[in-house]
Every structure is written in structure tokens, then in C-alpha cells.
C-alpha positions as CSV (number, residue, x, y, z in Angstrom):
1,X,11.1,25.5,5.0
2,X,10.6,25.4,8.4
3,X,7.3,27.6,7.8
4,X,5.8,25.7,5.0
5,X,6.3,22.2,6.8
6,X,4.3,23.5,9.8
7,X,1.7,24.9,7.1
8,X,1.4,21.6,5.3
9,X,1.0,19.7,8.8
10,X,-1.7,22.0,10.0
11,X,-3.7,21.5,6.6
12,X,-3.2,18.0,6.6
13,X,-4.4,17.7,10.1
14,X,-7.6,19.7,9.3
15,X,-8.2,17.8,6.1
16,X,-11.0,15.8,7.8
17,X,-14.1,16.3,5.5
18,X,-14.8,13.7,2.6
19,X,-13.5,10.3,2.3
20,X,-12.3,9.0,-1.4
21,X,-11.0,5.1,-2.0
22,X,-7.6,4.5,-1.6
23,X,-5.4,4.2,-4.5
24,X,-1.8,2.7,-3.6
25,X,0.5,0.2,-4.9
26,X,-1.4,-3.0,-3.7
27,X,-4.8,-2.0,-4.8
28,X,-6.9,-1.8,-1.9
29,X,-3.9,-2.9,0.6
30,X,-2.1,0.2,2.1
31,X,-0.5,-1.5,4.9
32,X,3.2,-3.1,4.8
33,X,3.8,-7.0,5.6
34,X,7.4,-7.8,5.6
35,X,9.9,-10.2,7.1
36,X,13.7,-9.6,7.8
37,X,16.5,-11.8,8.5
38,X,19.5,-9.6,10.0
39,X,22.0,-12.1,10.9
40,X,20.5,-14.2,13.8
41,X,17.8,-12.1,14.1
42,X,14.7,-12.4,12.4
43,X,11.8,-9.6,12.7
44,X,8.1,-10.0,11.5
45,X,7.3,-6.1,10.4
46,X,3.8,-4.6,10.3
47,X,3.9,-0.8,9.1
48,X,0.6,0.9,9.1
49,X,1.1,3.7,6.7
50,X,-1.4,6.7,7.0
51,X,-4.1,7.8,4.8
52,X,-2.8,11.2,5.0
53,X,0.8,12.9,4.5
54,X,2.0,14.3,7.0
55,X,0.6,11.5,9.0
56,X,1.9,9.2,11.9
57,X,2.6,5.5,10.8
58,X,2.2,2.8,13.2
59,X,5.0,0.1,13.4
60,X,4.5,-3.4,15.0
61,X,7.3,-5.8,15.3
62,X,7.4,-9.6,16.4
63,X,10.7,-10.9,17.0
64,X,12.3,-14.5,16.5
65,X,15.6,-15.9,16.4
66,X,18.4,-14.5,18.8
67,X,17.1,-12.3,21.8
68,X,16.4,-8.6,21.7
69,X,17.1,-6.3,24.1
70,X,15.8,-3.4,21.9
71,X,14.7,-1.9,18.9
72,X,14.7,1.5,17.4
73,X,13.0,3.1,14.4
74,X,13.9,6.0,11.9
75,X,11.8,7.4,8.8
76,X,14.2,8.3,5.9
77,X,13.5,8.3,2.1
78,X,14.4,6.0,0.3
79,X,16.6,7.6,-2.5
80,X,18.6,10.7,-2.3
81,X,21.0,12.5,-0.4
82,X,18.3,13.1,2.6
83,X,18.8,8.8,2.8
84,X,22.3,9.2,4.1
85,X,21.3,11.9,6.7
86,X,19.1,10.1,9.1
87,X,17.4,11.8,12.0
88,X,17.4,10.6,15.5
89,X,16.1,7.3,16.1
90,X,12.9,6.8,17.8
91,X,12.8,3.9,20.6
92,X,10.1,1.2,20.2
93,X,8.1,0.2,23.2
94,X,8.5,-4.0,24.4
95,X,5.2,-5.2,25.3
96,X,5.0,-6.0,29.4
97,X,3.2,-9.2,28.6
98,X,5.5,-10.2,25.7
99,X,9.3,-9.3,25.2
100,X,9.4,-10.5,21.5
101,X,6.8,-8.1,20.7
102,X,7.4,-3.9,19.9
103,X,5.5,-1.1,19.2
104,X,6.1,2.5,17.8
105,X,4.8,5.3,15.8
106,X,6.8,7.9,13.6
107,X,5.7,10.8,11.4
108,X,5.8,10.5,7.4
109,X,6.4,14.4,6.6
110,X,6.1,14.3,2.6
111,X,4.7,11.7,-0.2
112,X,7.5,9.1,-1.9
113,X,9.4,6.6,-1.3
114,X,10.2,6.3,2.2
115,X,11.7,3.4,4.2
116,X,11.8,2.8,8.2
117,X,15.4,1.7,9.2
118,X,15.2,-0.5,12.3
119,X,18.1,-0.7,14.5
120,X,18.8,-3.9,16.3
121,X,20.1,-4.0,19.8
122,X,20.5,-8.0,20.7
123,X,22.7,-10.6,22.4
124,X,24.7,-11.1,19.3
125,X,25.6,-7.5,18.5
126,X,23.7,-4.4,16.8
127,X,22.4,-4.9,13.6
128,X,20.6,-2.8,10.9
129,X,17.8,-3.5,8.6
130,X,15.3,-0.9,6.4
131,X,12.0,-1.8,5.2
132,X,10.8,0.5,1.9
133,X,7.1,2.0,2.7
134,X,5.3,4.1,-0.2
135,X,3.9,6.6,1.4
136,X,1.1,9.1,-0.3
137,X,-2.3,10.8,0.6
138,X,-4.9,8.4,-0.6
139,X,-8.0,9.6,1.2
140,X,-9.4,13.0,2.8
141,X,-10.7,12.0,6.3
142,X,-14.0,12.6,7.2
143,X,-14.3,14.6,10.5
144,X,-16.0,13.0,13.5
145,X,-19.6,14.2,14.0
146,X,-19.0,15.0,17.8
147,X,-16.1,16.8,17.3
148,X,-17.8,18.9,14.4
149,X,-20.5,19.5,17.1
150,X,-18.1,20.8,19.7
151,X,-16.1,23.1,17.2
152,X,-19.4,24.5,16.0
153,X,-20.6,25.1,19.7
154,X,-16.9,26.9,20.3
155,X,-17.3,28.9,17.2
156,X,-20.7,30.1,18.1
157,X,-19.1,31.0,21.7
158,X,-16.4,32.7,19.9
159,X,-18.6,34.7,17.6
160,X,-20.6,35.8,20.5
161,X,-17.7,36.6,22.7
162,X,-16.5,38.8,19.7
163,X,-19.6,40.7,19.3
164,X,-20.5,41.3,23.0
165,X,-17.0,42.8,23.3
166,X,-17.7,45.0,20.3
167,X,-20.8,46.1,22.1
168,X,-19.4,46.8,25.4
169,X,-16.7,48.8,24.0
170,X,-19.3,50.9,22.1
171,X,-21.4,51.4,25.0
172,X,-19.5,51.9,27.7
173,X,-15.8,52.5,26.7
174,X,-16.0,56.3,27.1
175,X,-18.5,56.5,30.2
176,X,-16.8,57.9,33.4
177,X,-16.8,55.0,36.4
178,X,-20.2,54.1,37.5
179,X,-22.4,56.0,34.6
180,X,-24.6,54.6,33.3
181,X,-25.2,54.7,28.8
182,X,-27.9,56.4,27.9
183,X,-30.3,55.2,24.8
184,X,-27.7,56.9,22.4
185,X,-25.2,54.6,23.4
186,X,-27.4,51.8,23.7
187,X,-28.4,52.3,20.0
188,X,-24.8,52.8,19.2
189,X,-23.8,49.2,20.6
190,X,-26.6,47.4,18.9
191,X,-25.2,49.0,15.5
192,X,-21.8,47.8,16.5
193,X,-22.9,44.6,17.7
194,X,-25.0,44.2,14.4
195,X,-21.5,45.2,12.2
196,X,-19.4,43.0,14.4
197,X,-21.6,40.1,13.8
198,X,-21.7,41.0,10.0
199,X,-18.3,40.7,10.1
200,X,-17.9,37.2,11.6
201,X,-20.4,36.0,9.2
202,X,-18.7,37.4,6.1
203,X,-15.3,36.2,7.4
204,X,-16.8,32.8,8.3
205,X,-18.4,32.3,5.0
206,X,-14.8,33.4,3.2
207,X,-13.0,31.2,5.3
208,X,-15.5,28.4,3.9
209,X,-14.7,29.2,0.5
210,X,-11.1,29.4,1.0
211,X,-11.3,25.9,3.0
212,X,-13.3,24.5,0.1
213,X,-10.8,25.6,-2.7
214,X,-7.7,24.2,-0.3
215,X,-9.5,20.7,0.4
216,X,-10.1,20.8,-3.8
217,X,-6.9,21.3,-3.9
218,X,-5.9,19.0,-1.6
219,X,-8.0,16.3,-3.4
220,X,-6.5,16.7,-6.8
221,X,-3.2,16.4,-5.7
222,X,-3.7,13.1,-3.6
223,X,-2.1,10.0,-5.2
224,X,-3.6,8.1,-8.1
225,X,-2.3,5.2,-9.9
226,X,-1.2,5.9,-13.5
227,X,-3.7,4.7,-16.1
228,X,-3.3,1.2,-17.9
229,X,-4.4,1.0,-21.6
230,X,-4.8,-2.2,-23.2
231,X,-5.4,-2.8,-26.7
232,X,-5.7,-6.5,-28.1
233,X,-5.1,-7.5,-31.9
234,X,-5.6,-11.1,-32.6
235,X,-4.1,-12.5,-29.6
236,X,-1.7,-9.7,-29.2
237,X,-2.0,-7.8,-26.0
238,X,-0.5,-3.8,-26.2
239,X,-0.4,-2.2,-22.9
240,X,0.5,1.4,-22.4
241,X,1.1,3.2,-18.9
242,X,0.7,7.0,-18.6
243,X,-0.8,9.8,-17.1
244,X,-3.4,12.7,-18.0
245,X,-1.2,15.5,-19.3
246,X,-2.8,18.7,-21.0
247,X,0.5,19.7,-22.2
248,X,1.0,16.5,-24.2
249,X,-0.3,15.3,-27.3
250,X,-4.0,14.0,-26.9
251,X,-3.8,15.3,-23.2
252,X,-2.0,12.0,-22.0
253,X,1.5,11.1,-21.5
254,X,3.1,7.6,-21.6
255,X,5.4,6.4,-18.7
256,X,8.7,5.5,-20.8
257,X,10.4,2.1,-19.7
258,X,13.5,3.7,-18.8
259,X,11.4,5.3,-15.8
260,X,10.9,1.6,-14.3
261,X,12.7,-0.6,-12.7
262,X,13.2,-4.5,-13.3
263,X,11.7,-6.9,-10.5
264,X,12.5,-10.1,-10.6
265,X,13.9,-10.1,-14.3
266,X,11.0,-8.5,-15.5
267,X,9.7,-4.7,-16.0
268,X,5.7,-5.6,-15.6
269,X,4.1,-8.6,-13.7
270,X,0.9,-8.9,-15.2
271,X,-2.4,-11.1,-13.4
272,X,-5.2,-11.4,-15.4
273,X,-8.2,-12.6,-13.6
274,X,-11.5,-13.5,-15.3
275,X,-14.4,-11.3,-13.9
276,X,-16.9,-12.0,-12.0
277,X,-16.0,-16.2,-11.4
278,X,-12.2,-15.8,-10.8
279,X,-12.5,-19.4,-12.7
280,X,-9.1,-18.5,-14.9
281,X,-6.3,-16.8,-14.1
282,X,-2.9,-15.8,-15.6
283,X,0.6,-14.4,-14.4
284,X,1.8,-13.2,-17.5
285,X,5.2,-11.0,-18.3
286,X,5.0,-8.4,-21.3
287,X,8.1,-7.1,-22.6
288,X,9.0,-3.9,-23.4
289,X,7.9,-2.5,-26.9
290,X,10.4,0.2,-28.0
291,X,10.8,3.4,-25.4
292,X,7.4,3.4,-24.1
293,X,4.2,0.5,-23.5
294,X,4.9,-3.4,-23.3
295,X,3.3,-6.1,-25.5
296,X,2.9,-9.8,-25.1
297,X,1.3,-12.6,-27.5
298,X,-1.6,-14.0,-25.2
299,X,-1.9,-17.9,-24.5
300,X,-4.9,-19.5,-25.2
301,X,-7.6,-17.9,-22.8
302,X,-11.4,-18.7,-22.2
303,X,-13.7,-16.1,-23.3
304,X,-14.7,-13.3,-21.2
305,X,-14.0,-10.3,-19.2
306,X,-11.0,-10.2,-17.3
307,X,-9.6,-7.8,-14.5
308,X,-6.1,-6.6,-15.6
309,X,-3.6,-5.7,-12.6
310,X,0.0,-4.8,-13.8
311,X,2.9,-4.3,-11.2
312,X,5.4,-2.1,-11.8
313,X,8.3,-0.5,-9.7
314,X,9.5,3.2,-10.7
315,X,13.0,4.4,-10.4
316,X,12.7,5.9,-6.8
317,X,11.4,2.6,-5.8
318,X,8.0,3.6,-5.5
319,X,5.9,0.6,-6.8
320,X,2.5,0.5,-8.5
321,X,-0.2,-1.9,-9.5
322,X,-2.3,-0.5,-12.6
323,X,-5.4,-1.8,-13.3
324,X,-7.9,-2.1,-16.3
325,X,-10.4,-4.5,-17.8
326,X,-9.9,-6.3,-21.1
327,X,-12.4,-8.5,-23.2
328,X,-11.2,-12.0,-24.7
329,X,-13.5,-12.6,-27.6
330,X,-14.7,-16.3,-28.1
331,X,-12.2,-18.4,-30.4
332,X,-9.2,-16.5,-29.9
333,X,-6.1,-18.4,-31.1
334,X,-3.8,-18.2,-28.5
335,X,-0.2,-19.4,-28.4
336,X,2.0,-21.4,-25.6
337,X,2.4,-20.1,-22.0
338,X,5.6,-18.7,-21.8
339,X,8.2,-20.6,-19.9
340,X,7.9,-18.1,-17.0
341,X,4.1,-17.8,-17.3
342,X,1.4,-19.4,-14.8
343,X,-1.9,-20.3,-15.4
344,X,-5.2,-22.2,-13.8
345,X,-8.6,-22.8,-14.0
346,X,-10.2,-23.3,-10.9
347,X,-14.0,-24.0,-10.2
348,X,-16.2,-20.6,-10.6
349,X,-17.0,-18.8,-6.8
350,X,-20.4,-19.8,-7.2
351,X,-19.9,-23.4,-7.3
352,X,-17.9,-24.3,-4.4
353,X,-15.7,-22.8,-1.6
354,X,-12.0,-24.2,-2.4
355,X,-10.7,-25.6,1.2
356,X,-7.5,-25.6,2.2
357,X,-6.4,-28.6,-0.3
358,X,-6.3,-28.2,-4.1
359,X,-5.8,-31.0,-6.3
360,X,-3.6,-29.7,-9.2
361,X,-3.9,-31.2,-12.8
362,X,-0.8,-33.2,-13.0
363,X,-1.7,-34.8,-9.8
364,X,0.1,-32.8,-7.2
365,X,-1.8,-31.4,-4.5
366,X,-1.1,-28.0,-2.6
367,X,-2.3,-27.5,0.9
368,X,-2.8,-24.5,3.1
369,X,-2.2,-24.3,6.7
370,X,-5.4,-22.2,7.0
371,X,-6.0,-20.7,10.4
372,X,-9.2,-21.4,12.0
373,X,-10.3,-17.7,11.7
374,X,-8.9,-15.1,9.5
375,X,-9.6,-11.3,10.7
376,X,-9.0,-8.2,8.7
377,X,-6.0,-6.0,9.4
378,X,-4.4,-8.8,11.4
379,X,-0.7,-10.0,10.5
380,X,-0.8,-13.5,9.4
381,X,2.1,-16.0,8.3
382,X,0.5,-17.9,5.9
383,X,1.8,-21.4,5.3
384,X,1.6,-23.7,1.8
385,X,3.1,-27.1,1.2
386,X,3.5,-28.4,-2.1
387,X,2.7,-32.5,-2.4
388,X,3.6,-35.0,-4.7
389,X,1.0,-37.7,-6.4
390,X,2.0,-40.0,-3.5
391,X,1.5,-37.1,-0.9
392,X,5.1,-36.5,-0.2
393,X,6.6,-33.0,0.1
394,X,7.9,-32.0,-3.4
395,X,11.0,-32.9,-4.9
396,X,13.3,-31.1,-7.5
397,X,11.7,-28.1,-6.3
398,X,13.2,-24.9,-7.9
399,X,12.8,-21.1,-7.6
400,X,9.9,-19.4,-9.5
401,X,11.1,-16.0,-10.9
402,X,13.8,-16.2,-7.9
403,X,11.6,-16.7,-5.2
404,X,10.5,-20.0,-3.8
405,X,6.5,-18.8,-4.2
406,X,4.2,-16.1,-5.3
407,X,1.1,-15.6,-4.0
408,X,-1.9,-12.9,-5.0
409,X,-4.5,-12.3,-3.0
410,X,-7.8,-10.9,-4.7
411,X,-11.0,-9.9,-3.0
412,X,-13.9,-11.0,-4.8
413,X,-15.7,-7.6,-5.1
414,X,-12.4,-6.4,-6.8
415,X,-11.8,-3.7,-4.0
416,X,-8.4,-5.4,-3.0
417,X,-5.3,-7.0,-4.8
418,X,-1.9,-7.7,-3.7
419,X,0.7,-9.8,-5.5
420,X,3.1,-10.7,-2.7
421,X,6.5,-12.9,-1.9
422,X,8.0,-14.9,1.0
423,X,9.9,-11.9,2.2
424,X,6.5,-9.8,2.3
425,X,4.6,-6.8,0.3
426,X,7.4,-4.6,-0.5
427,X,8.5,-4.6,-3.9
428,X,11.8,-6.4,-4.6
429,X,13.8,-3.3,-6.3
430,X,12.5,-0.8,-3.2
431,X,13.7,-3.6,-1.1
432,X,17.3,-3.4,-2.8
433,X,17.4,0.3,-2.8
434,X,16.6,0.1,1.3
435,X,19.3,-2.5,1.8
436,X,21.7,-0.4,0.0
437,X,20.7,2.5,2.2
438,X,21.2,0.8,5.1
439,X,24.4,-0.7,4.1
440,X,23.1,-3.7,3.9
441,X,23.1,-4.4,0.0
442,X,25.9,-7.0,0.4
443,X,23.5,-9.8,1.9
444,X,21.5,-9.3,-1.5
445,X,23.0,-9.9,-5.0
446,X,21.6,-7.5,-7.7
447,X,20.1,-10.6,-9.6
448,X,16.7,-10.9,-8.3
449,X,17.1,-14.8,-9.2
450,X,20.2,-15.0,-6.6
451,X,18.4,-13.0,-3.8
452,X,18.4,-14.8,-0.3
453,X,15.0,-14.9,-0.2
454,X,12.5,-16.9,2.7
455,X,13.1,-21.0,1.1
456,X,16.0,-19.7,-1.5
457,X,18.2,-22.1,-3.4
458,X,21.6,-20.6,-1.5
459,X,24.7,-22.4,-1.3
460,X,23.5,-25.5,-2.9
461,X,20.8,-25.8,-0.1
462,X,17.4,-27.5,-1.8
463,X,14.4,-25.5,-2.1
464,X,12.0,-26.2,0.6
465,X,8.3,-27.5,-0.7
466,X,7.0,-25.2,1.9
467,X,6.7,-21.8,1.6
468,X,5.2,-18.8,3.9
469,X,3.8,-15.6,2.9
470,X,3.5,-12.8,5.3
471,X,0.1,-11.0,5.0
472,X,-2.7,-9.3,6.1
473,X,-6.5,-8.9,4.6
474,X,-7.1,-5.2,4.4
475,X,-11.1,-5.9,4.9
476,X,-13.3,-8.2,5.8
477,X,-15.2,-10.4,3.0
478,X,-14.2,-13.2,0.5
479,X,-10.9,-13.6,-1.0
480,X,-9.6,-15.5,-3.5
481,X,-5.9,-16.6,-2.8
482,X,-3.5,-17.9,-5.6
483,X,-0.2,-19.7,-4.6
484,X,2.8,-20.3,-7.4
485,X,5.2,-23.1,-6.7
486,X,7.6,-24.5,-9.0
487,X,9.1,-28.0,-9.1
488,X,11.4,-29.2,-12.3
489,X,10.0,-27.2,-15.1
490,X,6.7,-27.2,-14.0
491,X,5.0,-24.1,-12.5
492,X,1.7,-25.0,-10.3
493,X,-1.1,-22.4,-9.2
494,X,-2.9,-23.2,-6.3
495,X,-6.1,-21.6,-5.6
496,X,-7.7,-21.3,-2.1
497,X,-10.8,-19.3,-0.8
498,X,-10.8,-17.2,2.2
499,X,-13.6,-15.8,4.3
500,X,-12.4,-12.9,6.5
501,X,-14.3,-11.4,9.7
């Protein structure tokens, strides 16, 4: 077992040749942004997961609330027997210039659903909380050219050293001290040197062949999200999730619905966004159709090509966003929008840049406290407000799918999509499993609509018309942001554009 782990670790560290596009739970978003409320402590956590596994994840924490003297982090599986036996915790390092900022790193040794457990040592006593982390190999990193040149130089020196040793042994090993090798011994040394060089060349060639096979196997075993296959019959949308399987009928195996966990009352959350102008968006909730597959009677939708993003969570707590495209024909007769569904028809991307204030169809306004500049890979707590037609904070706020709000961050080139919540980017079923693992499940109820989320209506307290989302834009470019909040029986969808440096 130990030998196998070291072999895997050695190979992962060497895999540094080719680069592929990452495929993860949120398309193009590998990092985790999460807020934790642990008694009097409040932590804003950023976990930057490794591209290769085994690999090192870096952890950043900013604390507010009660003072914290120390933080520890522990990696362990999200489920299973191993989740009950955590290894020794690592202490996080506090910043010398900011006592509320902590950093640390830890090894993720295997693919799958993991969690990072935080141990808090503060003025109000010790506390524990966990953040779920989906860890998979999503890329094969390229070796840096300077390192390749240095290693190549060392390899040449090693080969020349081997040849030199063999030649010296053949030429002088049997000579008495002080004797000079004659022509026959020098000829024998040259032949031995040539043979040694040939053997080294063959070994390097075979090693390269072995390496290419191992690299191909590693690349083939990297995580890839399941396939999403949509069909459209009239306005009836059918969806199948599956994976290639040569042993299955048709070479494709469907994912059964009992392999999925309910997330905010639904097995699937589907975003449909018209492309390329992103001028129509629908947040839908297809229902299970038998043992596998989903179906949904679509509402009236403008004709065009839509990008589909289907969020699901597997039983081990691993989230995935399955993607596909769907063409809506002109004249499709759609039904009414579901009571828990949402939609918006903002101006197209080419028309104008949507600013920090978005006028909604019923006279309400959604406002974004937009930072002056937005930088890629930087953590933000993005704050939005819902105002009534008189410009006052909206009254009669209601939870939307158990939360104070939902957000979708979509890069306009299609390379990034994230459906997030006020607590962060982690999937709620995974959060519940992590809480249960860290003995905090008593703080969250099993019904998603009753969870104690940021802004939730707990103990009769009204939901705020202000909601915030922890998030970090994964790369530079333009993003369109969709924010959903609910007042009364109306689900509002605000739309904003963001240019990220």
C-alpha cells in the first residue's frame, strides 16, 4: 500500500508534459469559495485545489467575528470509514501584517470527494467545521522549458559518465599500476564505449516509450464529467446522463437517479442560456423520469441555440455540471414557467454593458455593490440588493429554493460556469455530509429549505433584501452574472456584466 502510494506520488510529480482543459464540478472553476459560521466565528475560506492528484491544495482563511488565536486544517475523505479517522492536523500560518488572515497547504492523495476540516482555537472556545472539496486530476501539466533543458543536460552528462566509466574499465581495469594501455586495449575500450552508448540509447528510447504509455493511461483516467444528452419533442425536454461504457448496450451507460442526491429539493438544477448573445436565461428543474433520465415541459422560450448546464450531486457528495447544447425551434409552444423556475431576457451582449443597477420588469431594481476593479483568482464577497419601485429595500422577502438567493457566473466565451449560493460554491448535499462528518449536522436541518444559510428565515426572522455570494472569477475576460431573489411569489432575476482583469 505504501509502495503503491509512493509510486503514484512519484508518477504524479513527473507528469508534466501536456496540458488539457480542466473539467470540474463547476465548468472552468476549480477553486472553492465558502463562508463558515461556527458559533461566534465567521470564516471566509478559499481552497485552491490541485490540477493533478496527488497534489497540494492551498488554503486561505480570513476570519471575522470572535477573535481567533489559531487554525488547523486536516484533509480527509468526505464519506466512508476513513472520514472517521482524521490524520494529524496541520497548523495554518497567521499573517505577520494581518492577524485575521491565515494560510496553509495540504496534500490530497487520491481522487474523489474530500473535505478540509478546520479546527478553530479562539476566545470563545474551540470549534470545528468542514468544507467539501471535489478532488480529481483535471490536467497534465507541461514541464517548464528551463527545467527540461537542465534535466536534459544532466541526462547527457550521466550518459557520458556511464560511457566513460565503461571505457576506462575496459581499457585499464587489468593493467598493473603505471602501465600504459596498448592499441588493442584502446580498441577494446572504444568498442565497449560504443556498446555502452548504444545500450544507453536503447534504454532512453524504451523509457520514452514507457513514459508515453503511462502518460496516455494517466490522461485517459483523468476525471471527465458525465455526458448530458438532450432530446426535444414539441416542448417536452428529455435529458439523460451517462458515461461511455463498451460493455453497456450502445456503448453508453445511463446514470440512475438513485445515484444522485437531492439538492435544494431537486435532483437537477438546469440553466439554459441562449448563445452567443446570452439574452435569454432559464433556471429550470427537470423531474426524474423513471429510474434514469429527467424530463421537463419547457416554458415559452425564444428560438435559438442554448447552452445547457445541469448541476447534479452524486451519492458520495461529488458534484458535477453536465453540459450540452439544445436548439429551440421558432414557434415552439411552451407552457407556463414553473413556480420554482426563473427566467430573464436581458439585452444582448452586443447591445450594451449591463451596469451595477438592473431594472426588473415589474418595476423592482436589483443593485450590485460592484468593486471598482475585478481581478482573476481573487476572492470576493459580492453583495446585491433588491429594491422596490420606490427605491426602498424590498419587503416580503422569501427564500428561493431554500436560500436567500442563487447566482450563476458565466464567462461569455463559454469556458466558465458556476452556480453558487450565499454560503459559497460547494454543493449543499456535500456541505451536509461534511457537517455530519465533523459532528456539526445538528446545526443544519436535513430539509434544504430549512438550512441556516446566509440570510435565511430562521426563528421567524425576516429574510434580508441584501444577499452576498463568495466567489472568485477563474480567469480574465467578460462574465455575465445572473442573480435570483424572491419577494412574495415573484422570483426576480437580475443580470449584470463584469469585466475581469
